[in-house]
C-alpha positions in Angstrom: 72.0 98.5 153.4 70.3 101.7 152.5 66.7 101.4 152.1 65.0 103.5 149.2 62.1 105.6 149.9 60.0 103.1 148.4 60.6 99.5 147.4 58.8 98.8 144.2 57.5 95.2 143.5 56.1 94.2 140.0 53.2 92.0 140.1 53.9 89.9 136.6 51.2 87.1 136.6 48.8 86.8 133.9 47.4 84.4 131.7 47.4 86.1 128.3 43.9 85.8 127.2 42.4 89.2 126.3 45.2 90.1 123.7 45.1 86.6 121.9 46.3 85.5 119.5 49.4 87.7 120.2 49.4 86.9 124.0 49.6 83.1 124.9 50.1 81.3 128.1 53.9 81.5 128.0 53.6 85.3 126.5 51.1 87.0 128.3 50.4 90.6 127.8 53.3 92.1 129.9 55.8 90.6 127.5 54.3 92.3 124.5 55.0 95.7 123.1 51.6 96.9 121.8 52.5 100.6 120.9 55.0 99.8 118.3 57.9 100.9 120.5 59.5 97.5 120.4 59.5 97.7 124.4 57.3 95.4 126.1 55.0 96.3 128.7 57.0 94.7 131.6 60.2 96.6 130.4 58.4 99.8 130.5 57.2 99.3 134.0 60.6 98.8 135.0 62.1 101.6 133.5 59.1 103.7 135.1 60.2 102.1 138.8 64.0 102.3 138.7 64.2 106.1 139.3 62.3 105.2 142.7 64.1 102.0 143.6 67.4 103.8 142.7 68.9 100.6 141.3 67.9 97.2 140.1 69.2 95.9 143.6 66.1 97.4 145.2 63.4 96.4 142.3 61.6 93.2 142.8 59.3 91.0 140.5 56.6 88.4 141.6 55.6 86.3 138.8 54.2 82.7 138.1 56.4 79.6 137.5 55.6 79.2 133.9 56.5 82.8 133.3 59.9 83.2 135.2 62.4 82.5 132.2 60.3 85.0 130.2 60.8 87.4 133.1 64.6 86.8 133.4 64.9 87.3 129.4 63.3 90.5 129.7 64.9 91.8 132.7 68.2 90.5 132.5 69.5 93.0 135.2 67.0 91.9 137.7 68.9 90.2 140.6 67.9 86.5 140.9 67.0 87.1 144.7 64.7 89.8 143.6 62.5 87.4 141.5 60.0 85.8 143.4 58.5 82.8 141.8 54.8 81.5 142.7 54.4 77.9 142.0 50.7 78.2 141.4 48.6 81.2 140.6 46.6 82.4 143.7 45.4 85.9 142.9 46.8 89.1 144.3 46.5 88.9 147.9 48.9 85.8 148.3 51.1 87.7 146.1 51.2 90.6 148.0 51.2 88.9 151.3 54.3 87.0 150.2 56.2 89.9 148.6 55.5 91.9 151.7 57.1 89.4 154.1 60.2 89.3 151.6 60.6 92.9 151.5 60.2 92.9 155.8 62.9 90.3 156.2 65.4 92.2 154.0 64.6 95.8 155.0 62.8 95.5 158.0 59.2 96.3 158.6 59.7 100.1 158.5 60.4 99.8 155.0 57.7 101.5 152.4 56.8 98.9 149.8 54.7 99.4 146.6 52.9 96.7 144.5 52.7 97.7 140.8 50.6 95.8 137.9 53.4 94.9 135.1 50.9 96.0 132.3 49.1 99.0 132.2 50.2 102.1 129.8 51.1 105.4 131.8 51.7 108.7 130.6 53.9 111.5 132.2 56.5 109.7 133.7 57.6 112.7 135.9 54.1 113.2 137.2 54.1 109.3 138.2 57.2 109.4 140.3 56.3 112.3 142.1 52.8 110.7 143.0 54.6 107.6 144.0 56.9 109.8 146.3 53.6 111.5 147.9 52.2 108.1 148.5 55.6 107.0 150.0 55.7 110.1 152.3 51.8 109.5 153.4 52.7 105.5 154.2 55.8 106.5 156.0 54.1 108.8 158.3 50.9 107.4 158.9 49.5 103.6 159.4 48.1 104.2 155.8 47.6 101.7 153.0 47.7 103.9 150.1 46.3 103.3 146.6 46.4 105.5 143.7 43.1 106.5 142.0 42.6 107.3 138.4 40.2 110.2 137.3 37.4 108.3 135.5 36.9 109.6 132.1 34.0 107.5 131.2 31.3 105.4 133.3 33.3 102.2 133.0 31.7 98.7 134.1 35.0 97.0 134.2 37.1 99.0 136.9 36.5 98.9 140.5 36.0 102.5 142.0 37.3 104.3 145.2 35.2 106.9 146.9 36.9 109.6 148.4 36.2 110.5 152.3 37.9 113.0 154.3 40.8 115.2 153.3 43.8 114.2 155.3 46.5 116.3 154.0 48.8 117.3 151.2 51.7 115.0 150.3 54.1 116.4 147.9 51.6 118.8 145.9 49.1 116.2 146.1 45.8 115.8 148.2 45.2 112.7 150.0 41.8 111.2 151.2 40.5 108.5 153.7 38.7 105.9 151.5 34.9 105.5 152.2 34.4 102.6 150.3 35.3 100.4 147.7 33.0 99.2 144.8 33.8 96.4 142.6 32.5 96.8 138.9 29.4 98.5 139.1 26.7 98.3 136.4 26.5 101.1 133.7 23.6 103.3 136.1 25.6 103.1 139.2 28.9 103.7 137.2 27.0 106.8 135.6 26.3 108.2 139.5 29.5 107.8 140.6 30.8 109.9 137.7 27.9 112.5 138.6 29.0 112.5 142.4 32.6 113.4 141.4 34.3 111.8 144.3 35.1 108.3 142.6 38.3 107.1 141.4 39.2 104.0 139.4 41.0 101.5 141.2 44.5 101.5 139.5 45.5 98.5 141.5 48.6 100.3 142.7 49.3 100.0 146.6 51.8 101.3 149.0 52.2 100.9 152.6 54.9 100.3 155.4 55.3 96.5 155.2 54.5 96.1 159.0 51.4 98.0 158.6 50.4 95.7 156.1 51.3 92.6 157.8 49.5 93.5 160.8 46.3 94.4 158.7 46.8 91.1 156.8 46.7 89.4 160.1 43.7 91.2 161.3 41.6 90.7 158.0 42.9 87.5 156.2 45.1 85.4 158.7 44.2 82.4 156.5 46.7 84.0 153.8 49.4 85.8 155.9 49.6 82.9 158.8 50.7 80.1 156.4 53.1 82.1 154.7 54.6 83.2 157.8 55.1 79.5 158.9 56.1 77.9 155.8 57.1 80.7 153.2 56.2 79.8 149.6 55.9 76.3 150.4 52.3 77.1 151.9 51.0 78.3 148.5 48.9 75.0 147.9 46.9 75.7 151.0 46.2 79.6 150.3 42.9 80.7 149.3 42.6 82.1 146.0 41.5 85.7 146.5 42.3 89.3 145.4 44.0 91.8 147.6 40.8 94.2 146.8 38.7 91.3 148.7 40.9 90.1 151.1 42.3 93.6 152.6 41.2 96.7 150.8 37.4 96.5 151.2 38.0 95.5 154.8 40.7 97.6 156.1 40.1 100.9 158.0 43.5 102.0 157.1 43.1 102.8 153.3 43.7 106.0 151.8 43.6 107.3 148.0 45.7 109.8 146.2 44.1 110.7 142.9 46.7 110.6 140.1 47.3 113.2 137.6 48.8 111.1 135.1 47.7 109.5 132.0 46.6 105.8 132.8 44.9 102.9 130.6 45.0 99.3 132.1 45.0 97.8 128.4 42.2 95.5 129.0 41.7 94.6 125.4 42.5 95.2 121.8 40.3 98.2 122.1 42.8 99.9 124.4 45.5 100.0 121.9 42.8 101.9 119.5 42.4 104.4 122.2 46.1 104.9 122.5 47.3 105.1 119.2 44.1 106.3 117.2 45.0 109.7 115.5 43.3 111.4 112.3 44.0 108.1 110.2 41.0 106.0 109.3 42.7 102.8 110.8 45.2 101.9 113.3 47.9 99.7 111.7 50.7 97.8 113.3 51.9 96.0 110.5 51.4 95.7 106.8 47.7 96.3 105.7 46.1 97.2 102.4 42.6 98.3 102.8 39.8 99.2 100.4 36.6 101.3 102.0 37.8 100.0 105.6 37.5 102.3 108.4 37.5 102.2 112.3 39.7 99.1 112.2 42.6 98.0 114.5 44.9 95.8 112.4 47.8 93.7 114.1 50.4 91.8 112.1 53.3 90.3 113.5 55.3 89.0 110.6 56.6 91.5 108.4 56.4 89.4 105.1 52.8 89.1 105.5 49.8 91.5 104.7 46.4 91.7 105.8 43.9 93.1 103.1 40.5 94.2 103.8 37.6 95.4 102.0 34.5 97.3 103.0 35.1 96.7 106.8 34.3 98.8 109.7 35.0 98.9 113.5 36.7 95.5 113.4 40.0 94.1 115.0 42.1 92.1 112.9 45.0 90.3 114.6 47.4 87.9 112.5 50.0 85.9 114.6 51.6 82.6 113.5 48.9 80.1 112.9 46.1 81.8 114.5 44.2 85.0 113.0 41.5 86.8 115.1 38.8 88.7 113.4 36.3 90.5 116.0 33.9 93.3 115.9 35.4 95.8 118.4 32.2 95.9 120.6 33.0 91.8 121.1 36.4 91.7 122.2 35.6 90.8 125.5 34.0 87.3 124.3 37.7 86.5 123.2 38.0 84.6 126.4 34.7 82.6 125.6 36.2 81.4 122.4 39.3 80.3 124.0 37.6 77.8 126.2 36.7 75.7 122.6 40.5 76.1 121.8 41.1 74.5 125.1 38.6 71.6 124.6 40.1 70.9 121.0 43.6 68.7 121.4 44.6 69.7 117.8 44.2 73.4 118.9 45.4 73.6 122.5 48.8 74.4 121.3 47.5 77.9 120.1 46.8 79.1 123.6 
C-alpha cells in the first residue's frame, strides 16, 4: 500500500447549537450549506482534502454515533473502514488519539496524519493545499506536532491564540516557528495586546504530525487517554476523560510548531459569520425569500422556498425560519442562542425542535 504524503482525518462531531434552528442535534453545522452553494461544509472540507489524500481510500472521518448515518449520506464514496464512529462524545483528545492509532495500524507510525475540523470556511484552495504540504514536510523531517495559525484580523475573545517562538526554517515557501505558548480565549484587553505584539496567530484547530511522534507525546502527557485506547480500542471510550487536544497535549508538549497560514479562514462560529462572508454592498444578506421595508443590516435565512419573511423597520437582526421554529435575535446576542436551547430541552413539548 502506498501511503500518501499526508493522511487527512476530518473531525465531524458537533451538537448543532449555534446555528439553531437550521442546525439540530441530528443536523449539525457541518451538514449544512450556509453559503447558498448547495454543498455542505463537510462536503466542502472533503473536497479540499481529496487532492492531498489522492483518493477516497486514504481520507478518513471520525464522528459521533448519532451522526454516522448523516456522514455516510453526505460522503457516499467514503470507504466504510475509513469512518470511525465514537460511541459517545469525549471532546477532541480521545478522537485524535483513536484516529492516530488507527492510522498507525494501517500505514505505520512514520505516516503523517492531519486532523481537520469539518466545518470552517476556507478560501484559496491552492494556498491551503500548499500549506498542508509544507506542514507535512516539517512533520516528516522533525519530531514536530504542527498546527496551522490564522492571521488575526480583530481582537477576538472567542479563539485560542498561538505565540510564535524561534523560526526553525522554510518549508515550501512558508516559515515555520516553534510555539512559545498557547493562550485559550483571552479577555478583550489581552486579545488587543496580542494583536499589538504581532507574533500571535489564532488556533485553527488543524494539526499535522507523524503518528508515532503524537502517540509518544500522548503517552508522555495524557496517558489516561492513550493507554486505554491502546489496550481496548474504541471499547475504552466510556472510561476516557472528556478533554480537548489543546489542553491534553498542545499546551504541554515541547514539540509544538506553527506555520502561519496565508489562506482566508473563518470558523463560522455563529450566524454573524455568514454575514461577514456574504455581506456585499446590499442592505441585507438574504438566503431565502424576503420582503423588507426600512430594514438594514439584517441576515435572513428561510429554508422553505414556499415561505417568505417580511420585515418592517428592523436593524442588525438575524431571522432564521426552518420548519416549525423561527429565530429572531439581535446580532450582538447570537452567542445567547445556547442559553435558550436549555429552555427547549427542559420542555417536553419542544425537545423535538433541538
